[in-house]
All heavy atoms as an XYZ file, in Angstrom:
720
protein
N      97.346     76.157    109.344
C      95.961     76.377    109.006
C      95.772     77.690    108.260
O      94.905     77.800    107.401
C      95.137     76.355    110.300
C      93.688     76.325    110.052
S      93.248     74.799    109.219
C      91.531     74.985    109.066
N      96.581     78.676    108.599
C      96.469     79.962    107.923
C      96.803     79.860    106.442
O      96.314     80.658    105.640
C      97.385     81.003    108.581
C      96.932     81.455    109.937
C      97.460     80.575    111.052
O      98.180     79.589    110.745
O      97.136     80.850    112.212
N      97.623     78.872    106.078
C      97.976     78.681    104.674
C      96.736     78.401    103.834
O      96.606     78.903    102.717
C      98.996     77.546    104.523
C      99.409     77.186    103.101
C     100.081     78.373    102.424
C     100.340     75.998    103.108
N      95.816     77.639    104.360
C      94.572     77.343    103.635
C      93.767     78.624    103.448
O      93.273     78.915    102.358
C      93.747     76.275    104.383
C      92.402     76.074    103.711
C      94.507     74.978    104.454
N      93.641     79.398    104.505
C      92.860     80.635    104.430
C      93.452     81.614    103.423
O      92.737     82.178    102.602
C      92.776     81.307    105.800
C      92.069     80.500    106.851
C      92.550     80.441    108.141
C      90.916     79.783    106.550
C      91.910     79.700    109.123
C      90.269     79.043    107.520
C      90.764     79.006    108.799
O      90.128     78.277    109.749
N      94.746     81.817    103.510
C      95.366     82.805    102.638
C      95.352     82.339    101.183
O      95.214     83.143    100.265
C      96.793     83.160    103.126
C      97.797     82.099    102.779
C      97.233     84.502    102.574
N      95.444     81.031    100.949
C      95.385     80.513     99.585
C      93.990     80.702     98.985
O      93.854     81.086     97.822
C      95.783     79.029     99.559
O      97.088     78.897    100.127
C      95.804     78.490     98.150
N      92.961     80.473     99.774
C      91.595     80.681     99.290
C      91.342     82.157     99.008
O      90.721     82.505     97.991
C      90.571     80.115    100.303
C      89.160     80.535     99.951
C      90.677     78.602    100.359
N      91.827     83.029     99.858
C      91.666     84.465     99.620
C      92.445     84.888     98.375
O      91.958     85.682     97.563
C      92.101     85.288    100.855
C      92.108     86.766    100.555
C      91.182     84.995    102.023
N      93.628     84.348     98.179
C      94.408     84.648     96.972
C      93.705     84.184     95.709
O      93.703     84.882     94.690
N      93.086     83.013     95.764
C      92.305     82.536     94.618
C      91.097     83.427     94.386
O      90.721     83.701     93.241
C      91.866     81.092     94.839
N      90.494     83.903     95.457
C      89.368     84.832     95.336
C      89.777     86.150     94.709
O      89.026     86.732     93.916
N      90.964     86.627     95.028
C      91.478     87.851     94.404
C      91.659     87.632     92.905
O      91.294     88.475     92.090
C      92.796     88.287     95.076
C      92.517     88.824     96.472
C      93.528     89.330     94.234
C      93.750     89.105     97.285
N      92.210     86.481     92.533
C      92.362     86.169     91.115
C      91.027     86.096     90.399
O      90.882     86.584     89.276
N      90.032     85.510     91.045
C      88.697     85.420     90.449
C      88.068     86.794     90.304
O      87.467     87.110     89.268
C      87.806     84.518     91.301
C      86.402     84.267     90.781
C      86.464     83.486     89.472
C      85.584     83.516     91.808
N      88.234     87.628     91.309
C      87.705     88.990     91.246
C      88.361     89.788     90.119
O      87.677     90.477     89.350
C      87.909     89.686     92.589
C      87.413     91.116     92.693
C      85.895     91.136     92.639
C      87.910     91.745     93.975
N      89.674     89.668     89.999
C      90.378     90.396     88.945
C      89.994     89.896     87.561
O      89.987     90.666     86.601
C      91.894     90.291     89.142
C      92.446     91.098     90.302
C      93.932     90.841     90.465
C      92.178     92.577     90.116
N      89.677     88.628     87.440
C      89.235     88.105     86.146
C      88.026     88.854     85.629
O      87.919     89.147     84.451
C      88.902     86.615     86.252
C      88.294     86.101     84.951
C      87.959     84.668     84.964
N      87.093     84.241     83.901
C      87.312     84.333     82.597
N      88.406     84.914     82.172
N      86.451     83.890     81.717
N      87.105     89.185     86.508
C      85.881     89.851     86.078
C      85.972     91.370     86.126
O      85.076     92.046     85.633
C      84.698     89.336     86.892
C      84.422     87.896     86.544
C      84.779     86.871     87.396
C      83.851     87.571     85.326
C      84.557     85.548     87.051
C      83.630     86.251     84.964
C      83.982     85.257     85.833
O      83.769     83.950     85.478
N      87.017     91.912     86.699
C      87.192     93.363     86.711
C      88.035     93.873     85.548
O      87.899     95.032     85.159
C      87.840     93.808     88.026
C      86.977     93.707     89.282
C      87.779     94.124     90.497
C      85.718     94.538     89.146
N      88.907     93.022     85.009
C      89.823     93.455     83.958
C      89.267     93.122     82.581
O      88.579     92.120     82.407
C      91.178     92.766     84.139
C      91.923     93.128     85.416
C      93.160     92.281     85.568
C      92.280     94.600     85.440
N      89.594     93.944     81.586
C      89.132     93.642     80.228
C      89.941     92.509     79.606
O      91.040     92.188     80.054
C      89.390     94.960     79.485
C      90.522     95.590     80.223
C      90.326     95.198     81.660
N      89.375     91.900     78.568
C      90.090     90.869     77.827
C      89.964     89.476     78.387
O      90.735     88.589     78.037
N      88.982     89.238     79.243
C      88.865     87.930     79.879
C      88.425     86.825     78.928
O      88.510     85.655     79.263
C      87.934     87.990     81.072
C      86.519     88.332     80.747
C      85.693     88.369     82.027
N      84.413     88.990     81.809
C      84.144     90.259     82.065
N      85.089     91.030     82.558
N      82.959     90.756     81.847
N      87.979     87.192     77.736
C      87.500     86.174     76.802
C      88.633     85.431     76.098
O      88.372     84.475     75.379
C      86.572     86.810     75.757
C      87.239     87.811     74.854
C      87.292     89.215     75.437
O      86.759     89.462     76.521
O      87.907     90.074     74.775
N      89.878     85.832     76.308
C      90.988     85.188     75.599
C      91.760     84.182     76.461
O      92.718     83.591     75.992
C      91.969     86.237     75.013
C      91.278     87.107     73.996
C      92.603     87.061     76.099
N      91.351     84.006     77.706
C      91.992     82.985     78.540
C      90.927     82.299     79.399
O      89.811     82.778     79.528
C      93.120     83.557     79.408
C      92.748     84.750     80.252
C      92.174     84.584     81.493
C      92.988     86.036     79.802
C      91.838     85.668     82.265
C      92.664     87.130     80.565
C      92.088     86.941     81.796
O      91.754     88.018     82.567
N      91.268     81.185     79.966
C      90.322     80.347     80.676
C      89.845     80.934     81.992
O      90.487     81.799     82.582
N      88.724     80.417     82.455
C      88.086     80.933     83.653
C      88.888     80.616     84.917
O      88.819     81.349     85.901
C      86.636     80.411     83.765
C      86.614     78.931     84.057
C      85.853     81.162     84.808
N      89.674     79.561     84.911
C      90.396     79.146     86.114
C      91.839     79.646     86.164
O      92.520     79.406     87.161
C      90.397     77.632     86.225
N      92.294     80.343     85.130
C      93.701     80.741     85.091
C      94.064     81.695     86.227
O      94.993     81.429     86.992
C      94.044     81.386     83.745
C      95.476     81.912     83.634
C      96.454     80.749     83.630
C      95.650     82.756     82.408
N      93.371     82.798     86.346
C      93.737     83.776     87.371
C      93.477     83.291     88.794
O      94.319     83.531     89.671
C      93.022     85.106     87.106
C      93.460     85.849     85.847
C      92.778     87.197     85.755
C      94.956     86.001     85.763
N      92.361     82.604     89.075
C      92.230     82.061     90.436
C      93.320     81.046     90.791
O      93.838     81.057     91.910
C      90.852     81.399     90.429
C      90.102     82.110     89.381
C      91.116     82.463     88.333
N      93.681     80.184     89.848
C      94.743     79.212     90.118
C      96.081     79.915     90.328
O      96.846     79.558     91.233
C      94.849     78.223     88.973
N      96.351     80.906     89.507
C      97.595     81.661     89.655
C      97.625     82.410     90.979
O      98.646     82.406     91.683
C      97.762     82.633     88.486
C      98.994     83.523     88.542
C     100.243     82.693     88.335
C      98.890     84.621     87.515
N      96.511     83.054     91.324
C      96.456     83.786     92.594
C      96.663     82.878     93.785
O      97.414     83.209     94.709
N      96.031     81.726     93.772
C      96.216     80.779     94.868
C      97.630     80.242     94.947
O      98.210     80.126     96.030
N      98.209     79.922     93.805
C      99.568     79.364     93.788
C     100.605     80.390     94.247
O     101.502     80.069     95.031
C      99.902     78.865     92.390
N     100.488     81.614     93.761
C     101.448     82.653     94.154
C     101.309     82.970     95.638
O     102.307     83.121     96.345
C     101.265     83.922     93.288
C     102.039     85.096     93.848
C     101.686     83.638     91.862
N     100.076     83.062     96.107
C      99.857     83.330     97.528
C     100.479     82.241     98.394
O     101.171     82.535     99.363
C      98.345     83.429     97.822
O      97.790     84.459     97.019
C      98.101     83.739     99.269
N     100.241     80.983     98.037
C     100.796     79.881     98.825
C     102.314     79.874     98.784
O     102.965     79.673     99.812
C     100.242     78.554     98.314
N     102.892     80.116     97.606
C     104.353     80.107     97.487
C     104.984     81.237     98.296
O     105.990     81.029     98.996
C     104.750     80.214     96.018
N     104.416     82.422     98.222
C     104.958     83.555     98.986
C     104.803     83.295    100.481
O     105.730     83.542    101.266
C     104.274     84.875     98.563
C     104.639     86.008     99.503
C     104.642     85.229     97.132
N     103.644     82.793    100.881
C     103.397     82.522    102.305
C     104.400     81.510    102.852
O     105.005     81.728    103.910
C     101.976     82.005    102.479
C     101.598     81.782    103.905
C     101.811     80.664    104.643
C     100.938     82.708    104.769
N     101.311     80.818    105.902
C     100.776     82.074    106.019
C     100.460     83.996    104.609
C     100.153     82.696    107.087
C      99.842     84.611    105.686
C      99.702     83.968    106.902
N     104.583     80.414    102.151
C     105.505     79.378    102.623
C     106.938     79.904    102.641
O     107.690     79.667    103.594
C     105.380     78.106    101.755
C     106.496     77.126    102.040
C     104.032     77.454    101.985
N     107.314     80.634    101.598
C     108.659     81.203    101.572
C     108.919     82.152    102.732
O     109.995     82.126    103.350
N     107.944     82.976    103.038
C     108.126     83.927    104.140
C     108.106     83.248    105.506
O     108.808     83.685    106.416
C     107.059     85.023    104.064
C     107.195     85.976    102.873
C     106.043     86.962    102.841
C     108.523     86.695    102.884
N     107.329     82.177    105.648
C     107.374     81.461    106.921
C     108.708     80.740    107.096
O     109.211     80.643    108.217
C     106.213     80.454    107.062
O     106.232     79.561    105.959
C     104.888     81.168    107.156
N     109.287     80.266    106.010
C     110.617     79.674    106.104
C     111.663     80.714    106.491
O     112.668     80.381    107.117
C     111.013     79.020    104.790
C     110.352     77.711    104.530
C     109.583     76.981    105.391
C     110.399     76.965    103.315
N     109.137     75.846    104.784
C     109.623     75.799    103.510
C     110.997     77.167    102.096
C     109.454     74.851    102.520
C     110.816     76.209    101.109
C     110.061     75.068    101.320
N     111.429     81.951    106.106
C     112.348     83.025    106.481
C     112.124     83.522    107.904
O     112.851     84.384    108.380
C     112.218     84.200    105.505
C     112.734     83.945    104.098
C     112.428     85.142    103.203
C     114.226     83.671    104.114
N     111.099     82.995    108.574
C     110.890     83.340    109.970
C     109.758     84.320    110.227
O     109.559     84.731    111.371
N     109.021     84.716    109.210
C     107.892     85.617    109.429
C     106.798     84.854    110.162
O     106.533     83.689    109.884
C     107.354     86.151    108.109
C     108.269     87.110    107.403
C     109.624     87.087    107.394
C     107.883     88.192    106.570
N     110.101     88.093    106.601
C     109.051     88.784    106.091
C     106.656     88.702    106.174
C     109.025     89.885    105.239
C     106.636     89.790    105.328
C     107.809     90.384    104.882
N     106.137     85.512    111.074
C     105.081     84.883    111.872
C     103.732     85.047    111.182
O     103.443     86.074    110.585
C     105.015     85.504    113.268
C     106.308     85.369    114.040
C     106.592     83.919    114.331
C     107.890     83.792    115.092
N     108.515     82.528    114.920
N     102.885     84.019    111.298
C     101.575     84.018    110.653
C     100.612     85.006    111.287
O      99.636     85.405    110.660
C     100.977     82.620    110.685
N     100.883     85.418    112.519
C      99.970     86.348    113.172
C     100.312     87.806    112.880
O      99.611     88.705    113.331
C      99.936     86.103    114.680
C     101.302     86.289    115.340
O     102.294     86.455    114.605
O     101.367     86.248    116.572
N     101.359     88.045    112.101
C     101.704     89.405    111.719
C     100.956     89.830    110.468
O     100.586     89.017    109.632
N     100.714     91.098    110.338
C      99.981     91.596    109.180
C     100.808     91.669    107.915
O     100.266     91.608    106.810
N     102.113     91.773    108.054
C     102.961     91.956    106.872
C     103.007     90.721    105.992
O     103.078     90.828    104.774
C     104.374     92.363    107.293
C     104.417     93.747    107.832
C     104.648     94.116    109.116
C     104.193     94.952    107.101
N     104.584     95.473    109.247
C     104.317     96.017    108.014
C     103.898     95.240    105.778
C     104.149     97.339    107.634
C     103.741     96.566    105.395
C     103.866     97.595    106.319
N     102.955     89.557    106.590
C     102.981     88.340    105.783
C     101.699     88.226    104.955
O     101.733     87.801    103.799
C     103.211     87.089    106.667
C     103.516     85.873    105.785
C     102.054     86.844    107.590
C     103.995     84.666    106.572
N     100.576     88.629    105.528
C      99.314     88.617    104.788
C      99.367     89.619    103.646
O      98.950     89.317    102.521
C      98.152     88.956    105.722
C      97.824     87.853    106.663
C      98.405     87.599    107.873
C      96.853     86.843    106.466
N      97.852     86.496    108.442
C      96.886     86.009    107.608
C      95.946     86.556    105.455
C      96.055     84.907    107.745
C      95.112     85.462    105.601
C      95.171     84.651    106.740
N      99.875     90.795    103.928
C      99.971     91.833    102.898
C     100.906     91.409    101.773
O     100.593     91.580    100.593
C     100.455     93.146    103.520
C     100.508     94.342    102.594
C      99.105     94.722    102.148
C     101.163     95.501    103.286
N     102.033     90.818    102.106
C     102.988     90.387    101.079
C     102.427     89.255    100.232
O     102.542     89.265     98.999
C     104.302     89.958    101.743
N     101.801     88.273    100.864
C     101.275     87.122    100.126
C     100.115     87.527     99.226
O     100.075     87.166     98.041
C     100.842     86.032    101.097
N      99.175     88.288     99.755
C      98.023     88.704     98.956
C      98.402     89.770     97.929
O      97.835     89.819     96.837
C      96.900     89.191     99.866
C      96.327     88.118    100.794
C      95.311     88.714    101.743
C      95.750     86.968    100.010
N      99.367     90.597     98.264
C      99.863     91.570     97.289
C     100.571     90.888     96.129
O     100.431     91.288     94.966
N     101.313     89.831     96.419
C     101.961     89.069     95.353
C     100.954     88.428     94.425
O     101.126     88.421     93.203
N      99.875     87.906     94.986
C      98.817     87.317     94.159
C      98.153     88.368     93.287
O      97.868     88.126     92.111
C      97.772     86.643     95.037
N      97.919     89.539     93.843
C      97.285     90.620     93.085
C      98.166     91.074     91.935
O      97.699     91.202     90.793
C      96.974     91.804     94.017
O      96.157     91.348     95.095
C      96.261     92.913     93.270
N      99.427     91.303     92.211
C     100.349     91.769     91.171
C     100.525     90.714     90.084
O     100.472     91.021     88.884
C     101.710     92.166     91.790
C     102.761     92.398     90.734
C     101.546     93.389     92.664
N     100.706     89.472     90.473
C     100.890     88.405     89.484
C      99.650     88.242     88.606
O      99.761     88.112     87.387
C     101.213     87.085     90.182
N      98.476     88.279     89.211
C      97.243     88.141     88.434
C      97.042     89.318     87.493
O      96.616     89.136     86.347
C      96.046     88.007     89.373
O      96.137     86.835     90.137
N      97.335     90.524     87.961
C      97.218     91.706     87.105
C      98.149     91.627     85.908
O      97.738     91.857     84.763
C      97.540     92.976     87.899
C      96.428     93.592     88.703
C      96.977     94.691     89.590
C      95.355     94.135     87.794
N      99.395     91.306     86.161
C     100.381     91.259     85.085
C     100.015     90.184     84.065
O     100.024     90.436     82.853
C     101.797     91.020     85.662
C     102.789     90.683     84.572
C     102.257     92.244     86.430
N      99.682     89.001     84.521
C      99.350     87.917     83.603
C      98.109     88.258     82.791
O      98.076     88.054     81.574
C      99.179     86.581     84.361
C      98.531     85.538     83.490
C     100.530     86.096     84.852
N      97.084     88.788     83.432
C      95.847     89.114     82.719
C      96.082     90.173     81.649
O      95.609     90.041     80.516
C      94.781     89.581     83.697
N      96.811     91.218     81.983
C      97.019     92.302     81.026
C      97.953     91.904     79.887
O      97.675     92.174     78.718
C      97.547     93.543     81.748
C      96.574     94.162     82.756
C      97.238     95.290     83.515
C      95.306     94.624     82.077
N      99.043     91.232     80.213
C     100.005     90.831     79.180
C      99.418     89.733     78.295
O      99.541     89.787     77.067
C     101.334     90.374     79.828
C     102.245     89.726     78.810
C     102.024     91.553     80.485
N      98.773     88.753     78.904
C      98.235     87.644     78.135
C      97.146     88.089     77.169
O      97.139     87.680     76.008
C      97.698     86.568     79.068
C      97.223     85.279     78.420
C      98.380     84.588     77.711
C      96.617     84.371     79.452
N      96.257     88.950     77.616
C      95.184     89.388     76.718
C      95.742     90.220     75.566
O      95.289     90.076     74.423
C      94.121     90.166     77.492
O      94.644     91.339     78.042
N      96.718     91.069     75.840
C      97.314     91.878     74.774
C      98.064     91.009     73.766
O      97.898     91.157     72.549
C      98.253     92.926     75.366
C      98.763     93.908     74.316
C      99.715     94.918     74.896
N     100.930     94.249     75.310
C     101.604     94.528     76.416
N     101.187     95.454     77.230
N     102.699     93.872     76.704
N      98.858     90.071     74.257
C      99.619     89.202     73.349
C      98.717     88.253     72.576
O      98.973     87.973     71.403
C     100.661     88.413     74.140
C     101.752     89.348     74.677
C     102.868     88.599     75.231
N     103.457     87.787     74.173
C     104.636     87.225     74.255
N     105.355     87.395     75.328
N     105.098     86.493     73.280
N      97.660     87.784     73.202
C      96.745     86.874     72.516
C      96.002     87.589     71.393
O      95.822     87.052     70.310
C      95.759     86.289     73.522
C      94.689     85.409     72.921
C      95.291     84.112     72.372
N      94.306     83.352     71.650
C      93.556     82.398     72.172
N      93.690     82.087     73.444
N      92.683     81.765     71.434
N      95.573     88.815     71.642
C      94.893     89.587     70.595
C      95.828     89.855     69.422
O      95.416     89.759     68.263
C      94.352     90.891     71.153
C      93.177     90.721     72.060
C      92.655     92.073     72.490
N      91.819     91.987     73.645
C      90.541     91.658     73.632
N      89.968     91.344     72.495
N      89.845     91.614     74.744
N      97.074     90.191     69.713
C      98.044     90.441     68.644
C      98.319     89.163     67.851
O      98.382     89.195     66.613
C      99.340     90.993     69.230
N      98.458     88.043     68.520
C      98.705     86.773     67.831
C      97.498     86.371     66.986
O      97.662     85.878     65.861
C      99.032     85.675     68.845
N      96.304     86.585     67.499
C      95.103     86.272     66.728
C      94.990     87.149     65.492
O      94.592     86.676     64.423
C      93.854     86.424     67.595
C      93.701     85.306     68.606
O      94.464     84.314     68.516
O      92.829     85.429     69.486
N      95.342     88.419     65.626
C      95.288     89.325     64.477
C      96.307     88.911     63.410
O      96.001     88.926     62.211
C      95.542     90.763     64.920
N      97.513     88.528     63.839
C      98.522     88.054     62.885
C      98.064     86.793     62.181
O      98.201     86.645     60.970
C      99.854     87.802     63.590
C     100.656     89.038     63.870
C     102.079     88.704     64.299
N     102.143     87.752     65.406
C     102.096     88.089     66.692
N     101.975     89.347     67.032
N     102.179     87.170     67.622
N      97.498     85.866     62.912
C      97.045     84.608     62.329
C      95.880     84.828     61.370
O      95.826     84.197     60.306
C      96.639     83.633     63.437
C      96.381     82.239     62.955
C      97.620     81.544     62.411
O      98.746     81.903     62.798
O      97.453     80.637     61.581
N      94.980     85.726     61.705
C      93.879     86.042     60.802
C      94.399     86.655     59.513
O      93.926     86.337     58.422
C      92.887     86.985     61.470
C      91.724     87.440     60.599
C      90.854     86.243     60.215
C      90.910     88.491     61.307
N      95.404     87.504     59.631
C      96.003     88.114     58.453
C      96.628     87.052     57.548
O      96.455     87.080     56.331
C      97.045     89.152     58.879
C      97.727     89.824     57.744
N      97.087     90.759     56.945
C      98.982     89.706     57.255
C      97.928     91.178     56.013
N      99.081     90.559     56.197
N      97.348     86.122     58.138
C      97.979     85.045     57.370
C      96.926     84.136     56.749
O      97.002     83.786     55.557
C      98.945     84.232     58.262
C      99.400     82.959     57.567
C     100.134     85.077     58.668
N      95.927     83.761     57.484
C      94.906     82.856     56.976
C      94.007     83.503     55.915
O      93.433     82.803     55.078
C      94.020     82.350     58.116
C      94.698     81.389     59.069
C      93.778     81.074     60.243
C      95.119     80.122     58.355
N      93.931     84.810     55.906
C      93.101     85.493     54.917
C      93.904     85.885     53.672
O      93.433     86.658     52.852
C      92.428     86.710     55.516
O      93.389     87.644     55.974
N      95.105     85.351     53.529
C      95.863     85.546     52.297
C      96.981     86.561     52.393
O      97.678     86.791     51.413
N      97.188     87.157     53.539
C      98.281     88.104     53.708
C      99.605     87.385     53.900
O      99.670     86.174     54.092
N     100.667     88.136     53.790
C     101.996     87.544     53.993
C     102.356     87.597     55.462
O     101.978     88.508     56.183
C     103.034     88.296     53.175
C     102.811     88.131     51.695
C     103.921     88.756     50.922
C     103.641     88.566     49.441
N     104.782     88.842     48.628
N     103.120     86.612     55.888
C     103.524     86.509     57.297
C     104.532     87.497     57.664
O     104.918     88.412     57.693
C     104.102     85.142     57.589
């Protein structure tokens, strides 16, 4: 049952980061919440298979921390790379050389 709770909280972290970080206009509204939920669930299940107990605080910290880090990295890298790709494409389409 805790898997459901932690996955929803991980998706909420992704949603919160979507609106706190710049560059959100270059990727979809569901990307970071879906990523946060998926990473949280994967980390949680992996750690329970390794024997971590659901009533311990460390498993919550690891699962939610993984969602936070993954969402941060994807949001920052994706927005930077998308802006650069758009600028290159605009240059090519406006008559510049590739």
